[in-house]
FILODREN-292947 format. One record per residue (C-alpha): x negated, y negated, z negated; residue in one letter. Coordinates in nm, 2 decimals, m for minus. Layout:
X; Y; Z; a $
...
//
This chain:
m9.15; m12.61; m24.54; m $
m9.41; m12.64; m24.80; k $
m9.45; m12.27; m24.82; t $
m9.55; m12.26; m24.46; k $
m9.84; m12.49; m24.53; l $
m10.01; m12.25; m24.77; i $
m10.11; m11.98; m24.52; p $
m10.21; m12.25; m24.27; i $
m10.44; m12.41; m24.52; l $
m10.59; m12.07; m24.62; c $
m10.66; m11.98; m24.27; l $
m10.82; m12.32; m24.20; l $
m11.05; m12.28; m24.50; v $
m11.16; m11.94; m24.39; i $
m11.22; m12.07; m24.04; f $
m11.41; m12.37; m24.16; c $
m11.63; m12.15; m24.38; c $
m11.71; m11.93; m24.09; s $
m11.84; m12.23; m23.91; n $
m12.11; m12.29; m24.17; l $
m12.33; m12.04; m23.99; s $
m12.34; m12.28; m23.69; s $
m12.56; m12.55; m23.84; k $
m12.81; m12.52; m23.56; e $
m12.54; m12.64; m23.32; v $
m12.39; m12.92; m23.53; n $
m12.73; m13.06; m23.60; s $
m12.76; m13.13; m23.23; k $
m12.46; m13.36; m23.21; i $
m12.56; m13.71; m23.12; l $
m12.67; m13.88; m23.44; q $
m12.55; m14.24; m23.53; p $
m12.78; m14.52; m23.45; s $
m12.94; m14.75; m23.71; s $
m12.75; m15.02; m23.91; g $
m12.91; m15.30; m23.70; s $
m12.80; m15.37; m23.34; i $
m12.85; m15.65; m23.09; s $
m12.58; m15.80; m22.87; v $
m12.61; m16.06; m22.60; y $
m12.38; m16.35; m22.54; s $
m12.33; m16.60; m22.26; s $
m12.37; m16.96; m22.40; p $
m12.01; m17.05; m22.41; e $
m11.93; m16.75; m22.63; l $
m12.24; m16.77; m22.86; y $
m12.06; m16.94; m23.15; n $
m11.78; m16.69; m23.14; l $
m12.02; m16.39; m23.12; a $
m12.22; m16.53; m23.41; t $
m11.91; m16.56; m23.62; r $
m11.82; m16.20; m23.54; w $
m12.17; m16.09; m23.63; a $
m12.17; m16.28; m23.96; d $
m11.83; m16.16; m24.07; e $
m11.90; m15.80; m23.98; y $
m12.22; m15.81; m24.19; a $
m12.02; m15.93; m24.49; v $
m11.76; m15.66; m24.44; a $
m12.03; m15.39; m24.39; h $
m12.33; m15.45; m24.61; p $
m12.65; m15.30; m24.47; g $
m12.53; m15.35; m24.11; h $
m12.68; m15.63; m23.92; k $
m12.58; m15.76; m23.58; v $
m12.83; m15.99; m23.40; n $
m12.68; m16.22; m23.14; v $
m12.90; m16.34; m22.86; i $
m12.78; m16.63; m22.64; k $
m12.84; m16.54; m22.28; t $
m12.78; m16.71; m21.95; e $
m12.54; m16.54; m21.70; e $
m12.82; m16.46; m21.46; s $
m13.02; m16.28; m21.73; e $
m12.71; m16.09; m21.85; i $
m12.69; m15.94; m21.50; n $
m13.03; m15.79; m21.53; s $
m12.98; m15.68; m21.89; l $
m12.68; m15.48; m21.80; v $
m12.85; m15.33; m21.50; n $
m13.14; m15.23; m21.72; n $
m12.90; m15.05; m21.96; g $
m12.89; m15.30; m22.25; e $
m12.56; m15.25; m22.43; n $
m12.30; m15.50; m22.55; i $
m12.29; m15.83; m22.37; c $
m12.01; m16.08; m22.43; f $
m11.91; m16.28; m22.12; v $
m11.61; m16.49; m22.01; s $
m11.68; m16.51; m21.64; n $
m11.50; m16.23; m21.47; e $
m11.73; m16.26; m21.17; k $
m12.02; m16.15; m21.40; t $
m11.84; m15.83; m21.47; t $
m11.74; m15.75; m21.11; s $
m11.88; m15.92; m20.80; e $
m12.24; m15.96; m20.94; k $
m12.25; m15.64; m21.14; q $
m12.08; m15.37; m20.96; g $
m11.95; m15.08; m21.17; p $
m11.99; m15.15; m21.54; v $
m11.81; m15.05; m21.86; f $
m11.59; m15.33; m21.98; r $
m11.33; m15.39; m22.25; i $
m11.13; m15.71; m22.31; v $
m11.19; m15.85; m22.66; v $
m10.99; m16.18; m22.64; g $
m10.88; m16.47; m22.42; r $
m11.02; m16.81; m22.34; e $
m10.78; m17.10; m22.28; i $
m10.80; m17.39; m22.03; i $
m10.60; m17.69; m22.16; v $
m10.48; m18.01; m21.99; p $
m10.54; m18.31; m22.23; v $
m10.44; m18.67; m22.24; i $
m10.51; m18.97; m22.46; s $
m10.29; m19.04; m22.76; s $
m10.29; m19.40; m22.63; k $
m10.11; m19.30; m22.31; n $
m9.84; m19.57; m22.26; p $
m9.60; m19.30; m22.13; f $
m9.66; m19.06; m22.42; l $
m9.30; m19.04; m22.54; k $
m9.17; m18.96; m22.20; e $
m9.44; m18.71; m22.14; i $
m9.35; m18.53; m22.46; i $
m8.98; m18.53; m22.37; e $
m9.02; m18.43; m22.00; k $
m9.36; m18.25; m21.98; g $
m9.56; m18.23; m21.66; i $
m9.47; m17.95; m21.42; s $
m9.70; m17.75; m21.20; r $
m9.51; m17.88; m20.89; e $
m9.55; m18.24; m21.00; a $
m9.93; m18.19; m21.04; l $
m9.95; m18.03; m20.70; a $
m9.76; m18.32; m20.54; q $
m9.98; m18.57; m20.72; s $
m10.29; m18.40; m20.57; l $
m10.18; m18.40; m20.21; q $
m10.31; m18.75; m20.14; a $
m10.49; m19.02; m20.33; p $
m10.19; m19.25; m20.29; g $
m9.97; m19.00; m20.49; k $
m10.21; m18.99; m20.79; m $
m9.97; m19.19; m21.00; k $
m9.78; m19.14; m21.32; w $
m9.46; m19.21; m21.13; g $
m9.53; m18.89; m20.93; t $
m9.58; m18.69; m21.24; l $
m9.28; m18.83; m21.44; l $
m9.05; m18.91; m21.15; n $
m9.00; m19.26; m21.29; n $
m9.14; m19.49; m21.03; g $
m9.44; m19.60; m21.23; q $
m9.73; m19.72; m21.02; s $
m10.00; m19.67; m21.29; a $
m10.28; m19.45; m21.14; p $
m10.37; m19.10; m21.27; v $
m10.75; m19.04; m21.31; r $
m10.83; m18.67; m21.32; y $
m11.13; m18.52; m21.50; f $
m11.24; m18.15; m21.51; i $
m11.50; m17.96; m21.69; l $
m11.79; m17.88; m21.46; d $
m11.78; m17.50; m21.46; d $
m11.65; m17.24; m21.22; d $
m11.41; m17.08; m21.48; f $
m11.22; m17.41; m21.55; t $
m11.21; m17.51; m21.18; k $
m11.09; m17.17; m21.07; e $
m10.82; m17.15; m21.34; g $
m10.68; m17.50; m21.26; v $
m10.68; m17.42; m20.89; r $
m10.49; m17.10; m20.96; g $
m10.24; m17.28; m21.18; f $
m10.18; m17.58; m20.94; v $
m10.20; m17.35; m20.63; k $
m10.38; m17.61; m20.43; t $
m10.69; m17.62; m20.22; d $
m11.03; m17.61; m20.39; q $
m11.12; m17.94; m20.21; a $
m10.87; m18.13; m20.42; f $
m11.02; m17.99; m20.74; i $
m11.37; m18.07; m20.62; s $
m11.26; m18.43; m20.57; a $
m11.20; m18.48; m20.94; w $
m11.47; m18.62; m21.16; k $
m11.66; m18.33; m21.31; s $
m11.83; m18.37; m21.65; e $
m11.97; m18.18; m21.94; d $
m11.74; m18.13; m22.24; s $
m11.86; m18.42; m22.45; k $
m11.85; m18.67; m22.16; a $
m11.50; m18.54; m22.05; l $
m11.36; m18.59; m22.40; i $
m11.51; m18.93; m22.43; s $
m11.35; m19.03; m22.09; s $
m11.01; m18.92; m22.20; i $
m11.04; m19.10; m22.53; q $
m11.12; m19.42; m22.35; n $
m10.88; m19.40; m22.06; d $
m10.51; m19.39; m22.15; p $
m10.42; m19.30; m21.79; y $
m10.65; m19.00; m21.76; a $
m10.58; m18.62; m21.75; i $
m10.86; m18.38; m21.82; g $
m10.89; m18.00; m21.79; f $
m11.13; m17.83; m22.03; c $
m11.16; m17.53; m22.26; r $
m10.96; m17.52; m22.58; m $
m11.29; m17.48; m22.78; t $
m11.40; m17.82; m22.64; d $
m11.12; m18.02; m22.81; i $
m11.13; m17.87; m23.16; l $
m11.26; m18.09; m23.43; a $
m11.56; m17.93; m23.61; p $
m11.47; m17.69; m23.89; n $
m11.10; m17.77; m23.86; t $
m10.78; m17.63; m23.69; s $
m10.70; m17.97; m23.54; s $
m10.77; m18.16; m23.22; f $
m11.04; m18.42; m23.17; t $
m10.94; m18.77; m23.25; e $
m10.72; m18.94; m22.99; n $
m10.69; m18.62; m22.79; i $
m10.35; m18.45; m22.73; l $
m10.25; m18.15; m22.53; l $
m10.05; m18.24; m22.22; m $
m9.71; m18.06; m22.24; p $
m9.64; m17.83; m21.94; i $
m9.29; m17.80; m21.82; d $
m9.33; m17.44; m21.73; k $
m8.98; m17.38; m21.57; n $
m8.99; m17.71; m21.39; g $
m8.65; m17.84; m21.49; n $
m8.77; m18.19; m21.59; g $
m8.75; m18.14; m21.96; k $
m8.93; m17.96; m22.24; m $
m8.69; m17.69; m22.35; d $
m8.70; m17.54; m22.70; y $
m8.90; m17.24; m22.57; m $
m9.16; m17.47; m22.42; e $
m9.23; m17.68; m22.72; k $
m9.56; m17.54; m22.83; i $
m9.79; m17.84; m22.79; y $
m9.73; m18.04; m23.11; d $
m10.02; m17.88; m23.31; n $
m10.29; m17.63; m23.29; f $
m10.10; m17.35; m23.48; q $
m9.79; m17.37; m23.26; d $
m10.00; m17.38; m22.95; f $
m10.21; m17.07; m23.03; t $
m9.89; m16.88; m23.13; r $
m9.72; m16.99; m22.80; g $
m10.02; m16.87; m22.60; v $
m10.01; m16.53; m22.78; w $
m9.65; m16.46; m22.71; i $
m9.67; m16.57; m22.34; g $
m9.52; m16.92; m22.34; k $
m9.83; m17.07; m22.17; y $
m9.92; m17.03; m21.80; p $
m10.13; m16.72; m21.76; k $
m10.33; m16.88; m21.48; a $
m10.48; m17.11; m21.75; l $
m10.61; m16.82; m21.96; t $
m10.91; m16.60; m21.90; n $
m11.02; m16.27; m22.05; s $
m11.33; m16.24; m22.27; i $
m11.52; m15.92; m22.20; y $
m11.77; m15.70; m22.37; c $
m11.97; m15.53; m22.09; i $
m12.24; m15.27; m22.07; s $
m12.38; m15.05; m21.80; k $
m12.22; m14.74; m21.96; t $
m11.98; m14.68; m22.24; k $
m12.16; m14.74; m22.58; p $
m12.26; m14.41; m22.74; a $
m12.43; m14.53; m23.06; g $
m12.22; m14.51; m23.38; e $
m12.31; m14.86; m23.49; s $
m12.22; m15.02; m23.15; e $
m11.89; m14.84; m23.15; i $
m11.81; m14.93; m23.51; a $
m11.89; m15.30; m23.44; f $
m11.67; m15.31; m23.13; m $
m11.38; m15.14; m23.31; n $
m11.41; m15.40; m23.58; w $
m11.40; m15.68; m23.31; v $
m11.08; m15.53; m23.18; l $
m10.92; m15.51; m23.52; t $
m11.03; m15.73; m23.81; s $
m11.24; m15.95; m23.58; g $
m10.93; m16.06; m23.39; q $
m10.83; m16.29; m23.67; s $
m11.13; m16.51; m23.60; l $
m11.02; m16.58; m23.24; l $
m10.73; m16.83; m23.30; p $
m10.92; m17.04; m23.55; a $
m11.21; m17.08; m23.31; n $
m10.99; m17.19; m23.01; g $
m10.93; m16.85; m22.85; y $
m10.63; m16.63; m22.82; s $
m10.63; m16.28; m22.98; d $
m10.49; m15.97; m22.81; l $
m10.15; m15.83; m22.88; v $
m10.13; m15.50; m23.07; n $
m10.08; m15.27; m22.77; y $
m10.37; m15.44; m22.59; e $
m10.60; m15.39; m22.88; r $
m10.51; m15.02; m22.90; q $
m10.56; m14.97; m22.52; s $
m10.91; m15.12; m22.54; q $
m11.00; m14.92; m22.85; m $
m10.89; m14.60; m22.66; d $
m11.17; m14.68; m22.41; k $
m11.43; m14.67; m22.68; l $
m11.33; m14.32; m22.80; m $
m11.63; m14.09; m22.78; v $
m11.62; m13.71; m22.75; t $
m11.91; m13.56; m22.95; p $
m12.19; m13.46; m22.71; l $
m12.42; m13.16; m22.76; y $
m12.79; m13.18; m22.68; a $
m12.76; m12.82; m22.55; e $
m12.48; m12.57; m22.50; a $
m12.36; m12.40; m22.82; p $
m12.50; m12.06; m22.88; q $
m12.26; m11.77; m22.81; k $
m12.12; m11.57; m23.10; t $
m12.00; m11.22; m23.10; n $
m11.79; m11.27; m23.41; s $
m11.46; m11.10; m23.33; t $
m11.33; m11.20; m23.67; a $
m11.37; m11.57; m23.59; r $
m11.19; m11.53; m23.26; v $
m10.90; m11.35; m23.43; v $
m10.88; m11.61; m23.70; l $
m10.87; m11.89; m23.44; l $
m10.59; m11.72; m23.26; i $
m10.39; m11.68; m23.58; l $
m10.44; m12.05; m23.68; v $
m10.33; m12.16; m23.33; v $
m10.02; m11.94; m23.34; l $
m9.92; m12.05; m23.69; v $
m9.98; m12.41; m23.60; a $
m9.77; m12.38; m23.29; i $
m9.48; m12.22; m23.48; s $
m9.50; m12.49; m23.75; f $
m9.50; m12.77; m23.49; a $
m9.20; m12.61; m23.31; l $
m9.01; m12.59; m23.64; d $
m9.08; m12.96; m23.70; l $
m8.97; m13.05; m23.35; v $
m8.65; m12.85; m23.38; l $
m8.56; m13.00; m23.72; r $
m8.62; m13.35; m23.59; k $
m8.41; m13.28; m23.28; y $
m8.12; m13.14; m23.48; r $
m8.13; m13.44; m23.72; n $
m8.13; m13.68; m23.43; t $
m7.84; m13.51; m23.27; r $
m7.64; m13.52; m23.59; m $
m7.72; m13.89; m23.65; q $
m7.66; m14.02; m23.30; q $
m7.32; m14.03; m23.13; s $
m7.30; m13.82; m22.81; e $
m7.33; m14.01; m22.48; t $
m7.25; m13.90; m22.12; r $
m7.55; m13.75; m21.95; p $
m7.74; m14.00; m21.73; g $
m7.56; m14.30; m21.88; k $
m7.73; m14.54; m22.12; p $
m7.56; m14.59; m22.46; r $
m7.33; m14.88; m22.49; v $
m7.36; m15.13; m22.78; f $
m7.02; m15.27; m22.89; d $
m6.81; m15.30; m23.21; e $
m6.70; m14.94; m23.19; k $
m7.06; m14.82; m23.21; s $
m7.12; m14.99; m23.54; l $
m7.12; m14.82; m23.88; d $
m6.97; m15.06; m24.14; i $
m6.92; m14.86; m24.47; p $
m6.67; m14.99; m24.73; k $
m6.80; m15.07; m25.07; g $
m7.10; m15.27; m24.96; l $
m7.14; m15.65; m24.95; y $
m7.26; m15.79; m24.62; f $
m7.44; m16.12; m24.55; d $
m7.46; m16.34; m24.24; k $
m7.84; m16.26; m24.23; s $
m7.74; m15.91; m24.11; h $
m7.83; m15.76; m24.44; t $
m7.62; m15.58; m24.71; w $
m7.62; m15.55; m25.09; a $
m7.48; m15.30; m25.34; f $
m7.49; m15.30; m25.72; m $
m7.61; m14.98; m25.87; e $
m7.48; m14.84; m26.21; q $
m7.80; m14.96; m26.38; d $
m7.73; m15.32; m26.27; g $
m8.00; m15.34; m26.00; t $
m7.89; m15.44; m25.65; v $
m7.99; m15.23; m25.36; k $
m8.04; m15.43; m25.03; v $
m8.10; m15.33; m24.67; g $
m8.05; m15.41; m24.31; v $
m7.72; m15.37; m24.13; d $
m7.64; m15.14; m23.84; d $
m7.60; m15.43; m23.59; f $
m7.97; m15.53; m23.60; i $
m8.10; m15.17; m23.55; q $
m7.88; m15.14; m23.24; h $
m8.04; m15.46; m23.10; v $
m8.41; m15.38; m23.18; t $
m8.43; m15.01; m23.11; g $
m8.66; m14.78; m23.32; t $
m8.85; m14.97; m23.58; i $
m9.22; m14.87; m23.58; t $
m9.32; m15.04; m23.91; s $
m9.18; m15.28; m24.17; i $
m9.34; m15.55; m24.37; g $
m9.22; m15.55; m24.73; m $
m9.28; m15.76; m25.04; k $
m9.45; m15.62; m25.35; n $
m9.30; m15.51; m25.68; h $
m9.24; m15.79; m25.92; g $
m9.21; m16.07; m25.66; m $
m8.92; m16.31; m25.70; r $
m8.70; m16.38; m25.40; i $
m8.42; m16.63; m25.34; k $
m8.12; m16.60; m25.12; k $
m8.22; m16.70; m24.77; g $
m8.59; m16.63; m24.83; d $
m8.78; m16.39; m24.61; q $
m8.66; m16.04; m24.70; l $
m8.87; m15.82; m24.47; c $
m9.03; m15.81; m24.13; i $
m8.90; m15.55; m23.88; l $
m9.18; m15.46; m23.64; i $
m9.15; m15.27; m23.31; q $
m9.48; m15.21; m23.13; k $
m9.62; m15.55; m23.24; g $
m9.30; m15.75; m23.18; k $
m9.12; m15.86; m23.49; h $
m8.81; m16.01; m23.65; l $
m8.79; m16.17; m23.99; i $
m8.47; m16.10; m24.19; l $
m8.35; m16.31; m24.49; h $
m8.24; m16.21; m24.84; a $
m7.87; m16.18; m24.92; p $
m7.92; m16.23; m25.29; v $
m8.17; m16.38; m25.54; s $
m8.37; m16.19; m25.80; g $
m8.68; m16.00; m25.88; t $
m8.79; m15.70; m25.67; i $
m8.80; m15.40; m25.90; m $
m8.88; m15.14; m25.63; e $
m8.93; m15.11; m25.26; h $
m8.85; m14.81; m25.05; n $
m9.18; m14.63; m25.02; s $
m9.03; m14.39; m24.77; d $
m9.01; m14.67; m24.51; l $
m9.39; m14.69; m24.52; s $
m9.40; m14.33; m24.40; v $
m9.10; m14.34; m24.17; d $
m8.97; m14.68; m24.08; s $
m8.72; m14.53; m23.84; s $
m8.50; m14.45; m24.15; l $
m8.37; m14.80; m24.09; i $
m8.24; m14.68; m23.76; n $
m8.12; m14.34; m23.86; n $
m7.98; m14.42; m24.20; s $
m7.96; m14.80; m24.26; p $
m7.72; m14.77; m24.56; y $
m7.86; m14.48; m24.75; s $
m8.22; m14.36; m24.69; k $
m8.31; m14.68; m24.51; g $
m8.26; m14.92; m24.80; w $
m8.54; m15.18; m24.84; v $
m8.55; m15.30; m25.21; y $
m8.39; m15.26; m25.55; k $
m8.35; m15.61; m25.70; i $
m8.28; m15.74; m26.05; k $
m8.03; m16.01; m25.95; p $
m8.04; m16.37; m26.09; d $
m7.68; m16.46; m26.03; n $
m7.49; m16.17; m25.87; w $
m7.14; m16.29; m25.97; s $
m7.19; m16.62; m25.80; r $
m7.37; m16.51; m25.49; e $
m7.12; m16.23; m25.39; i $
m6.88; m16.52; m25.33; e $
m7.08; m16.59; m25.01; f $
m7.09; m16.22; m24.90; l $
m6.82; m16.02; m24.72; s $
m6.68; m15.68; m24.76; m $
m6.64; m15.44; m24.47; a $
m6.31; m15.56; m24.31; d $
m6.40; m15.93; m24.33; k $
m6.75; m15.85; m24.21; y $
m6.62; m15.65; m23.91; k $
m6.41; m15.95; m23.80; s $
m6.71; m16.18; m23.84; w $
m6.92; m15.95; m23.62; l $
m6.68; m16.01; m23.33; s $
m6.81; m16.36; m23.32; n $
m7.16; m16.23; m23.34; e $
m7.11; m16.03; m23.02; f $
m6.99; m16.35; m22.85; t $
m7.30; m16.53; m22.98; r $
m7.52; m16.25; m22.86; l $
m7.38; m16.27; m22.50; r $
m7.43; m16.65; m22.51; d $
m7.79; m16.59; m22.61; f $
m7.84; m16.34; m22.32; l $
m7.68; m16.58; m22.08; a $
m7.90; m16.87; m22.17; s $
m8.23; m16.78; m22.33; s $
m8.29; m16.45; m22.17; l $
m8.19; m16.57; m21.82; q $
m8.44; m16.85; m21.86; a $
m8.73; m16.64; m22.00; t $
m8.69; m16.32; m21.81; a $
m8.43; m16.35; m21.53; p $
m8.57; m16.06; m21.34; q $
m8.48; m15.83; m21.64; y $
m8.17; m15.99; m21.77; a $
m7.94; m15.77; m21.58; g $
m8.05; m15.44; m21.73; i $
m7.91; m15.52; m22.07; i $
m7.55; m15.53; m21.94; l $
m7.35; m15.23; m21.81; q $
m7.05; m15.24; m21.58; d $
m6.78; m15.45; m21.72; g $
m7.02; m15.66; m21.94; g $
m7.09; m15.40; m22.21; a $
m7.43; m15.44; m22.38; l $
m7.71; m15.19; m22.34; h $
m7.80; m15.03; m22.67; d $
m8.14; m15.13; m22.81; n $
m8.18; m15.39; m22.53; f $
m8.43; m15.60; m22.71; l $
m8.69; m15.31; m22.71; a $
m8.73; m15.37; m22.33; d $
m8.86; m15.72; m22.37; f $
m9.18; m15.89; m22.49; g $
m9.27; m16.10; m22.79; p $
m9.15; m16.42; m22.62; e $
m8.79; m16.30; m22.61; t $
m8.81; m16.17; m22.96; w $
m8.92; m16.51; m23.09; e $
m8.63; m16.67; m22.90; d $
m8.39; m16.42; m23.06; f $
m8.54; m16.50; m23.40; q $
m8.50; m16.88; m23.36; t $
m8.18; m16.90; m23.16; k $
m7.98; m16.61; m23.30; f $
m8.11; m16.48; m23.64; i $
m8.21; m16.82; m23.79; n $
m7.89; m16.99; m23.68; t $
m7.67; m16.73; m23.86; s $
m7.79; m16.82; m24.21; i $
//
């Protein structure tokens, strides 16, 4: 294969050299803008935009981003006049009042229900949560605005509602509760400081505001005496494990990110402009906001985008080089011939790679009937003899030099589908049995697997950094993860199993897997649960690939973590 690269490279060099005579054309490609740009921000996003600008300047010395706080009415005229890059959170600004504009989503703002830490029913609220249906019932008439209505416990203590006085919060709450706007308008509307003060001083109050309004300054914690009100999302009268995200700031932001929080209470943050930004500096800044800049969102009370969302928004920013005028025609027959040769060789090379990969895939995968999805059962698993297997779905094997090679078993790769990347520890790091071994990632969703043995990492499989699908195609040979110098091999293998014993143990794992699907998956995604089973109850191969990060996290906590 390497020999095929040589003529290709030679032809490309010749072709590139022939392009040197076209400087008059290339010099007319749109030139990058200066290192200093100005962006505009609505008042509620000004602090976030300023943080982005400051951090970008630190990461890119010589580049400066000036942030200008601007009222919504002024942003409308700025965009219409062609001023680029305005950060807004009000969707109406980007649609009804603007008409056609270029927009990308850069994050999400969160509306939160809050209560006082002095609420006399706090323990019951934490255990039961408050459902959307109970809130709607409470709002139907003043006589039903009682804590007994919300908790179904007969209490007559009144509920006093407060809401932040802005259209975004009111519209979000109305969409969540699904009630008439008149009910929301009847609540006491206040600015953020007054609302927080009211909740702190009224143990029977419920307030709705932005997440950013309840964060203590320069911390990742809530304002004193303010708690998030737990939402019973599935309305079953209790806070299930999958709904328990309200204890602290970190758990909550994570829960919002993976979809455990009502979508009606989140709102997209936009970057808008009249047309797609064309300046190099503007594009570079926006790409940074969608990559490194996302890490600033959770710490500042916002929710960052998941990986596929970031990529889709970055794709919108892609710019095809523009010419000030049409390129000059050339009569160089040699250049045309060389171009044809390069294209033909490149096509043949690509076809060769595709055919090789196809043949390898056909050899590595068992044949299935046309039109039928592959079935995942005990017969489909590869369990080679000679390896030690752990309940963490990993394996270990001692090499002749005394190092222990470890990896991931075939069971897990049948569950996840093709692994798109893997997080590995560095050479020289110590690891204990049960510690995090590696992170399997599939399009932004991930599972954490645990170490089968203790020791020092002597080598990690660098091939996985190039092709992580080796874990799928060859989990026991080319897809190994680490070579470890063991601390206590003779003792720890007593807790591992050889092939026959491990195969028997896996029978119980399939039972646990079906139990997981019958409970957690039915609760989180009932509309999709049926697709993972075939006629007769057989499992669909790679079923977890069809589901989002919320299901992956439940699989982590309820299946993977309970095995070890």
